[in-house]
C-alpha positions, 0 to 999 in steps of 0.5 A, a space after each residue: 251059588 256063591 261068586 268067585 272073586 278076582 281082585 286085580 291090584 295095579 301098583 302106582 297107577 294114576 287116577 286118569 291113566 285109564 281111558 275110562 277115567 279120562 286118559 288120552 293114550 288108549 293104553 287100556 282098552 280091556 279095562 275100559 271095556 270092563 268099566 262099560 260092562 260093569 260099574 265105575 267109582 269116581 270117588 274111590 280111594 286108597 287107604 294110603 298114598 304108598 303101597 305096603 300100608 294100603 296092602 295091610 288094609 286090603 289084607 285085613 279090612 282094618 285101618 293099617 295103623 292097627 298093625 305095626 307093619 302098616 306104619 312104615 311108608 313103605 316097608 323096605 327090603 332092608 328089613 328082611 327078617 324083622 318080625 315087627 314089620 310083618 302081617 302076623 299069621 294069627 291075624 285074620 285076612 280076607 284070604 284066610 276067612 274065605 279059605 275057611 269058608 270053603 274058597 280056594 285062594 291064590 296070590 299071584 304077584 306082589 306081597 309086600 307085607 313082611 318077610 319069612 319066617 315071620 310073614 308069608 302069603 301061605 301063612 295068611 290064608 293063601 293056598 298058593 303063591 307065585 310072585 315077589 315078597 318085596 316092594 319093587 323089583 326089576 321086570 326081567 332080572 326079578 331082583 329087588 331094590 337091594 339086588 336080591 333075587 325075588 321070585 317065588 313059588 310057594 316058599 321055594 325060590 324059582 328062576 324064570 325067564 320073562 317079563 314080570 307082567 307076563 309071568 304073572 298073567 300066565 300064572 293067573 290064567 293057569 290058576 283059574 283054568 284049573 281052579 274049582 269054584 268058588 275061588 279068590 284070586 288076588 292078582 297083584 301086578 307090580 305094573 306100572 311101578 318103576 323101573 320103567 321097562 316095557 317088554 322090549 327093554 330087557 337090554 335096559 334092565 341088564 344095563 342097570 346095576 341097581 334099580 333107580 327111580 330116576 333112571 330112564 323112562 318116559 310117558 310113552 314107556 309108562 303107558 306101554 307098561 299099562 298096556 301090557 298089564 291091560 292085555 294080561 287082564 284081557 287074557 284072564 277075563 277070557 278064561 274065567 270058568 264062570 264069568 257071569 258069577 265072578 266078581 272082578 275088581 280092579 284098583 290101585 294101591 295108591 295114586 300116580 307116580 312120576 309119569 302118571 296122569 292124575 288129572 284133574 287132581 294134584 299130588 302124587 304117591 306119598 301125598 294125601 292130596 287127591 292125586 296121591 290117594 284117589 284111584 280107579 275102581 272098576 267092578 264087573 259082575 254080570 250076575 248082579 252089576 248092570 253095565 255102564 254104571 257110575 257111582 259117586 259112593 265114597 269108598 276106601 281099599 279096606 271096604 273090599 274085604 267087607 264087600 267080598 265077605 258079604 257076597 260070599 256069605 262069610 263073616 269077619 272074626 269077632 275079635 278083629 272087627 272090620 273098619 271097612 264097610 260093605 259096598 255090596 248094595 252099591 254094586 247092586 244099585 249105584 244110586 244106593 250111596 251112603 254117607 261116611 267119613 274117610 281118614 288118612 295119616 302119614 308120617 311123611 311130612 306130618 300129613 293128615 286128612 279127612 274127607 267128609 261129604 264134599 269137604 276135605 281137611 288136609 294138613 302138612 308141614 305147609 299148614 292147614 287147608 280146607 278144600 271143597 272138592 265139589 267145586 275145586 277138585 284140584 285143591 287150590 282154593 283154601 277155605 280155612 279162613 272163610 269157613 272156620 267153623 267147618 274147619 274146626 269140625 273136621 279137625 275135631 273129627 280127625 282128632 277123634 279118629 286118631 285117638 281110636 288107632 295106635 299112635 305113629 311109632 317113633 321108629 316108623 320109617 319113611 322110605 321114599 325115592 323122591 326129593 321134595 321138589 318132585 312132589 306137588 304140594 298146595 301153595 
């Protein structure tokens, strides 16, 4: 019998925010238990260090750079109606390929892959949609960063009272209770993305006239936001119709943010240092995945498309070959790891990076760096002068990869709410 899929995506979660990844707050008991019941990746990466490019890769299973919308860092709400910054409805997606293979499909939560009429979840394989189209929105007013109300059911704007994390949880629970198996549920929380609001902060939400990245918040608030999401995941897991044969994946769209814990890594969202791209990966599948597993397999967001398609017995479209690789054998045996190189490119600060084995090449406006992550996961010791041959090898690999994808468009935008001083960079 084919498995069902629940893919849970957090927003701006730090690598060490969860207890099972070293977090100290106790804010994630459900996810910690899910890791104990399944498999935890220690070398899982996001396709980008900012949200919408990673979401293009997650939707298509391909390098986000192959689509123009994946070049903006991230897509801004000011670009409503722009046909260029959109996931083309004709492009196959994980949802459309599974739908065509007989799966029921639903997206609950954040879309952030372009705006109608040029892009919409219902045009890209999802049969149901409940959530928001933009990149950032208030948890109570459900207004985006431009002050536009942004809560939808299908193509219809709706108004609901409540905390967004809870609204998304409730809709996800409602979907799986009535869904026929097999199904794909994409549950894309906006937590713990700013604004910094817990269930008890509705007064704070009404006070803020416009969403502000630096307005308010605290480590305690941030951790409580994670706990609200964690509680919701527990509610969802409790109502799965066939929990034994449901693959549940949890990860984040990019690395940590203002109040995140990324220890032992440095860098944050918008960085190609490890703190900006290394993310939690937890997989539970009782029918196949043994409990308590840990794997050092190098993996990246777009791999999940290949993995879930293989598990479903479905294939990619021949005209749109996948760039991601299936992790199915690793799920079955965490020791069955395979070698592969991973690549990143950002217009922001002219960043580029390669992960090859234990080594990482990183370059930015600050220069070129060579790190040995096996002994220096904080990326402090620059081996560029000590290992010139290895540096040249990774530079050549990067250049070859970059030639295989479209160049950065001249009009690609960098939309960042941070100052340079707020970001950590190697010195």
